[in-house]
N, C-alpha and C positions, 0 to 999 in steps of 0.2 A: 504494500500500500504506500503510495507516495505521500509526502507531507501535505500536499493540497487536498488529496482525498481524505486523509485523516482529519484535517482541519474542517472540511465540509461535514464529515460525519459527526464530529464533536459539536459543531455549532448547530447541527440539526437535532440534537438531543433535547428532551424536555428540560426546561429551566436553564438552558445554556446561557441565555442572555443575562439572567440574574446572577449566575456564577461569574460570568465575565465582569459584571459590574462590581461584585464583591472583590474580585482580584484587583480591579482598578482602584477601588477604595483602599484596600490594604497597601497597595503600592504608593498611593498618594500620601497616606499617613506616614509610611516609612520614609519616603523621600523628604517630606516636610519636617519631620522630627530631626532627621539627620542633617538637613540643611540648616535648621535653627542652631543645632549644636556646633556645626562647623563654622557658621557665621560668628558665633560667640568665641571661636578659637579654642574650644575645649575638646579634648579627646574623650573617647568612651570611658577610659580608665579614670580620668579626672572627674568626669560627671558622676561616675559610680561612687567615687570617694565623697563627693558633695552630697549625694543622696543617701549614702550609707548602704549601697548594694554592690554586687559584684559586676565587673565589666561584662561578663557573658549575659547577665540580666539586662544591662543597658542594650546590648546587641539584640536581645530577644524583644525588648520593648520596641526598638526601632523596626523590627521585622513584623510585628504583630498588629492586627487590627483589633484584636480582643484585649484591649488594655483598659483598666478601670479609670474612672475620672480621678481618683486619688493618685494613681501612678502618674497620669498625665500632669496633674497639678504639681507633684514633686519634681517631675522632669523639667517642666518649663520654669518653675520657681528657681530651681538650681541654676538655670541659665539667666536668671534675673528678669524673667518675663512674666506675663500674666496669662492665665487661661480664661477664655470666654467661650461659653456655649450658648448658642442662640437657636431659637426655633423660627423658621421662615414660613409664613403662610401668605402666599401671594405677594403683595407689596409690604406686608407687615412683618416686622422683625422684633422678636421678644427675647431679650437676654434672660436666660434662666440660671446662669452661673457666671460669676465674675470674681476671680481671685484678687486678693489685695496686691498692691504694687510693692514688689520686693526689690526693685532695682537698687534703691538706695540703702537697703538693709543688708546687702551682700558684702560684708566686710572681708570675707575670705577670698574674693576675686581681685585680681589686679585692677587698678583704676581703668585700664584700657578695655576691660571686659565688663565693666559695670554699665 
């Protein structure tokens, strides 16, 4: 079976569109978290130390879509950022979670990373 034939078969299976969307969502979360960490100039090992977890756990967080809000909050807070979760209904946007501003509270980061 050629790659094109296999792709056609897979995409014609029930719920294939939903699974493709799930994979895209996982990829978007992973790339976004990684980009935030890299923009802050922090390695996975450094971030792990700030959060109090292992480096492999940071790697798992960056790969997984199944991450709790608490873990996301710890991750972004360690980067000196805020987590916001909003619900979008048509043109309406309702923020349902907004963490406090921790950028000026991070005394363990060099000034260039705050």
